[in-house]
N, C-alpha and C positions, 0 to 999 in steps of 0.2 A: 504494500500500499504506500502510495506517495503521500508523505506528510506535508509536503510543500505544494499547495494547490493554487495559491494566488499567483497570477501571471507576472506581477511585478517582482515578487519574491523569487520566482524562478529565474527571471532575467538577472536579478541581483546576484544570485548564486552562480549563474553561468559566468558573469563577469568576475566574480570573486575568485573563481577557480585559479586564475593566473596569479592572484595575490597569494592564495594558499600555496601554490607551487613554489613561489619565491621563499615563503616562510619554511617550506619543506627543505629547500636547498640550503637555506641559512642554518637550519637545524642539523642537517647532515654535515655541513662544514664545521660547525661547532663541536659536534661529536667527534669528528676526525681530529680536530685540534687537541682534544683532551686525550685521545687514545692512540693515534697513529702518526700524526704529522711530525716530520723531522723538525727540530727546534728552530732551524734557520728559516723554515717556511712561514713563520708568523708575519713577516712584513707583507708579503703578497696576500696571505690569507686575510689579514686585517683590512686590506684595500678591498678585496672581494666581498667580505661581509658588509663593509660600509656601503659599497655600491648597491648591493642587493637590498639593504635596509632603506636606502634612499629611493630606489625604484619602487619598492612596495608602498612606500608612503605616497609617491606621486600617483600611482595607480588608484589608491584608495581615495585620493582627493581630486580625481578627474571629475570634470563638471557633469558629464553624463551619468557617472556613477552616483554622484551626490544628488542629482535631480531624481533619479530612481528611488534612492533611499528616502529622500524627503517626501516623495509621493506615497511610498509605503508607510511612512511614519504617520501620515494623515488618514490611513485606511483603518476603518473600525472593525471589520469582520475578519481579522487575522486570527488564526488558531494559536495555541500557546507556543508552538515551535516557530512559527513565523514571527510572532512577537519577540521571541528570543533572538532570532536573527537580527531583527531591527535594533533591539536594545544593544546587543554586542557590537554591531557595526557602528551605531551612533556613538557609543562610548569610544571606540577606536578612532572614529573621525574627530571627535572632540579633542582627544589626546594629540592626534597627529596635526590637527589644525593649530593647536596651541603651541606645539613644539616645532620650531623652525627646522628646515631640512638640514642646515649646517650642523645643528646640535645633535640631531638623530645620527647623522653620519659620523660626526666626531666621537660621539659616545660609542658607537659600534667599533670604530677604528681603535680608539684608545683602550677599550676593554679587551679587545682581542690581543693586543700587545701586552696589556697589564697581566692577563692570566699567565702568560709565559714568564714574565718578570717576577710575578708573585711566587711561582714555583721555585725559581732560582734563589730568590730572596729568602724563602722559607728554608731551603736546603742549607744556605750559607748563614742563616740566622742574622740577616742584615736588613734592618728596617729601612735604612737610608736608600737602599736600592729601589725599594717599592714606594717610598715616600712621595717623590714627584708625581707618580702615577695616581696615587691616592688623592693628592692635592688637586690634580686635574679632574678626577672623577667626582670629588666632593663639590668642586666649583661648578661642574656641569650639572650636577643634581640640584644645587642651589638655583642655578639659572632655570632649570626645568621647572622647579616649584614656582618660581615667579611667573613663568610663561603659562603654566597650568592654572594658576590662581588658587586662592584659599581664603577662608573666612577668618580662621582663628590662628593657625600656626603653619608655617611653610612646610613642616613635616607632614601635614595632612595630605598635601598634594601627592607626596611620594608614597605614603601608606596606601592611598586609594589605587595606585597603579597595581598593587599586589593583592589587596583585599578590598574589593569594591565597597565603597561607602564607609569604610572604617576610618576613624579620625584619631588624632592624638589624645583627645579627651577619653575616647573609648579605650585606647591602650593604657592610659593612666589608670582608669577605673579597673581594667582587667588586672594589671599588675598590683595595684593597691589592694585589691581583694585577695589575690593569690598569695602575695608575699608573706603576710602574717601566718596564714595556714601552713604554707610550705616550711617556714622557719620553725614553727611549732613541731611539725612532723620530723623535720631533719634533726632538730636538737634532741628529740626523744630517741629516735632510731640510732643516731650516731653516738649520742652521749651515753645511752644505756646499752649500746652494742646489741640491739635487737636483731640486726643483720650485720654480717661481717663487713669491715671496712676494707679488707684486702683478702686475697686468696692466692695460694701458691701457684695455681694454674695461670695466673696473670703473667708469670715469668717463664712458664714452660714454653719451649720452642716447638714449632711444628714445621713440617715440610709443606710449602705452598701448594704443591701438586696434590697432596692428601687433602688439604683444606678445600681446594677447588672441587674435588670429588664430593666432599660434604655439601658444599653450597649447591652444586648441581643436583644432588639427590634431594635436598630439601626443596629446591625449586620444582623439581619433578613431582614431589608429593603435593605441593600446592597447586599443581596443574599449570605451571608456567609453560606456555606453548612454544615449542622449538621452531615452529614454522612462522611465528609472528614476533619472536622476541630473541634477544641476545643477552649474554653476560660477558662483560669485558673488564679490563683493569684500568684504573685511573688514579691520579694522586688524591683526588677527593671524590668519593662515590657520588654518582648522580644518576638520574633517569631522564631520558629524552624521548619525547613522543613524536615520531616522524609521521605517524598516521595511526589509525585504529588497528591496522595490521602490521605495524612496524614500530615496536617499542623496545628501547635498549637501556639496559641498566649496567652499572659498573660496581665493582667492589675493590678492595685492596688487600694485599697479603703482606703483612709486616714481619711474619715469621715467628711471632710470639703472641700470647694472649689471644687465643683463637676466637674468643667471643666478639672481638672487634670486627673481624671479617664476617662472621656468621650474622651478626645483627645488622651490619651495613647491608648485607645481601637481602635479609628479610625486610628491612626498612624500604629499600628501593623496590622490592617486589610489590609492596603496598601501593607505591606510586604507579608502578607498571600496570597492576591489576585494574586500577581506576581507568587508565587509558584504554586498556584492552576490552573493558566491558561497557564502554560508551555505545549507545545505540548505533548500529551499523548504518542506519539511514542518515547519520550526521557526517558521513565520510566526505572529506574535502570541503566542509562548510564551516562557518564561524562557530557552530555549536559543538565541534568535536573536542574542544578542550574541557578542562574541569571548571567547576563553578568559581573556584578561587584557589590561591595557594594554601590558605588556611584549611579549606576543605580537603585539598590534596594531602596536606600534612597529617590530617586526622586519619587518613587511610594508612599511611606509612607507619605512623605511631601505633595505630590499632594492631597491625600485624607484628610490628617489632616488639611492643611491650605487652599489650593485653593478651595476645596469643603467644608470641615467641618467648617471653620471660615468665610464662605461667608454669606452675608445677606440672600441669597436665601435659603441656607440650614438651617440657624438659624430660619427663619420664618416657614419653612416646618416642622421642628421637635419640634417647640414650643408646639403644643398640646401634644406630647408624653412626653415632660419634665413636663408639668403641670399634666399629668395623674399620674406620678409616684413620682414626687417631689412636695409635697403640697405647699412648700414655694415659688414656682415659680409664683403662682397665682397673687401675688402683683406686678409682673414685666411684662413689655411689651416685645414683640419680639425684639424691638429696644434696650431695656435695655440689653437683653441677648447678642445681637450682640456686644455691647460695652464691656460687661463683657468678652466675648470670645476674644476680641481684645484690651485689655488694653496694653499700651506700657510704660514700666518702666525698670530701671536697676533692675536686680534680681540676686540672688546668684545661683539659681539652673537651670542648663542647660535645663532639661526636662520640666521646667515650663516657660522658656523664651518665649517671644513673637517673632513674625516673624522679627521685626526690629532689635532686640538685639541678637537674637539667634547665629548668626555667630561670634559675638565677643567672645562668650564662646568657640567656636571651634578654633578661632585664638589663644586664650590663651593656650589651650591644645596643639595645634600644635607647638607653640613656645617652650613650656616646654619640650615636647617630643624631639624635635630637639636638644635642649640644653643637655638633659640627655644623648641622644645617642652619641653626639659628645664630651661628658665629660666636657662640660663647666660649668655644675653645678652637684652637688651630690644630691642623693635622699633626704638627710636630709635638703637640701636647698629648696626643692620644695614647702613646705607650705608657706614660706615667699615670694618666687617669685610669687606664685599663687596669694597671697593677694595683692601684689604690682601691678601685671598686671591687676587684677580685678579693682583696684582703678584707674589705668591709663585708662583702656578701658571704664569703666561704672561708675566710680565715687563712687563706694561702696567698702567696705572692710569687708570680712567675719570675724565674731567673733568666729566661731566654725569650726573645721575641717569638720564636717558633712555637712556644707553649703559651704565648699571650696574643699580642696584636696580629701576628702573622699566621695564625692557625687556620683561618677560614678563607675560602676562595671567593666568597660572595662580594666583597668590596671590589676585588679586581674585576668582577663581572658587571660592576656598576650598580649592584642591587642594594641600594640604600632605601630602607623602608620595608625590606623583605623579612628581616629576622622576627618581628612580632608574629608573623604567620605560623612560626613553629609552636609558639605557646597557644595560639588559637587552635592549632591542630591537636595539641595535647588535651586541651579542654574538651574539644568536640569528641575525641576518641573516648573520653570518659562517659560522655553522653550516649554514644553509640553502644558502649558496653552495657550500660543500664538498660537500654531499650531492647537490645538483641537478646539479653538474658530473659526478658519477659516474653518475647515473641518466639524465641527458640529455647524452651526450658531445658533441653539437654545440650545446650551450647558447650558446656565444659566436657561433657561426655564425648561429644563429637571431636573436640580437640584431642582428647585422650586416645581416640581411635584413628587420629589423623584423617578424619573425614571432613573435608572442607567445602563440599559442593553446596550444602544448604547455607553455610556462612557466606560464601561468595555470592550466592543468589540473593541473599538478604541485602548485602551491600550493593549489588547491582540494581536491585529494585528500588532501594531507598535513595541511593546517591549516584552510582556510576552511570546508569543508563541516561540520566538527564543531561549529561555533559554540562554545557553552560547555558541551558535554557533559562535557569533561574539565577537571580542574585544569590550570594551565599546565605544570607539570613532568610531569604524567601524559601530556599531549598530546605533549611532546617524546619521552618514552619510547615512547609508542605509535607515533609516526611515524618517529623517527630512532634509536630504541633507545639513547638516552643523555639525560642531563640537560644543563643549561646548562653550557657550557665556554668560558672566555675565550680559550683557545689558538687557536681557529679565527679569531677576529677579529684577534688580534695577527698571526697568520700571513698573513691577507689583507692587512693594512696593510704588512707587511714585503715581501711579494711585489710589491705594487703600487708602493710608494714607495722601496724600497731596492734591488730587484734590477735 
């Protein structure tokens, strides 16, 4: 059945296909930059990315395309899918109209270069290598905020790029609500040693080839389709959606502390599943992406934490881990559960436990907000980072690579992105609450490694809708409520304090 019936919408989608193709090519080039490109290729790659970004913008803002979109916007009898197309494209047009072409192209070029410089700076633990790039990226983001416009805070304009409709005051409220509850849980768990703060398995070395076999078998159990998806290696694990039938994830193999690779893989699978379960009829349309980065992150955190770090999953995959990792033989399933769920202050966000993770996001949120409002300079960021880390978690980084240089996101230009991680954590707690009521044997299914019904639930409630709805509207449509921090706090209390 054709869900796009309106002739104007059909014409819009026909013209949009070229724009989609350019985004597809940009995505493929970006994936190659992170996985395969020789390091010297970055100069020409950055030019290609910038030119494609500029061309996509020009096509979206062509007069005939805008005329069609304006006519469709005035049409009253559109169905929900057609209204979704109009909303997504109007949002993209608003953003592209506001941002001058030189800024879009300059951001594309500088970030393609910055990703490579960031990798080298992190390896050499040299912030000064990356500093001029970060200064340029922050400056471009400040200019972008001014061009986009805002009512209360320049950071609002950047937040909205990643989480539609989300504002600085919403982020302040979210963190102000979360922080006291998280600190209370952390102080009790860490202070009373309810869960271990370290485990000897964190130092045990593994063969990357053995770990790759583990990851592939886990993905196979989840039903990760080999004909539609890939697993590769990169410095920072990521997922890229080239289409509904071409989704690629990466992980990393550091050779020790195998849970880092395992949970990076499970995390990225959550993102990939979202992309793979979007309604097939949205192929090559503006609806094929997720509702927002926060909704996307709820899926990765749901699989990584709610499922992956559960007792049921740990016990179920224990035989697989023993099969490929010989050193597991001396540990019980319960040992592994506590290894997967150590709680301690840590420097690296991607390795942080569920209890402390959002402190890492709060730190980045506060720094980004201060950089954008010009209350601190980029040169101040490492010292502020270290001071905030000490204030939030009682530890102080001794190296840039375990502090300000640990994340790839700023090199990608993604300022305003980090709060979506906390949004995702919060929504993952809500999903857990609702799925346990609608699938009463949810935990039993995890124990049996039976994920068909769980995936179908997520498909029905979230994945299939793509970007038809705004993120908060999707929550209302599927769960009859907006984002609520109480579910996430309750989940942590039940798991770590009961």
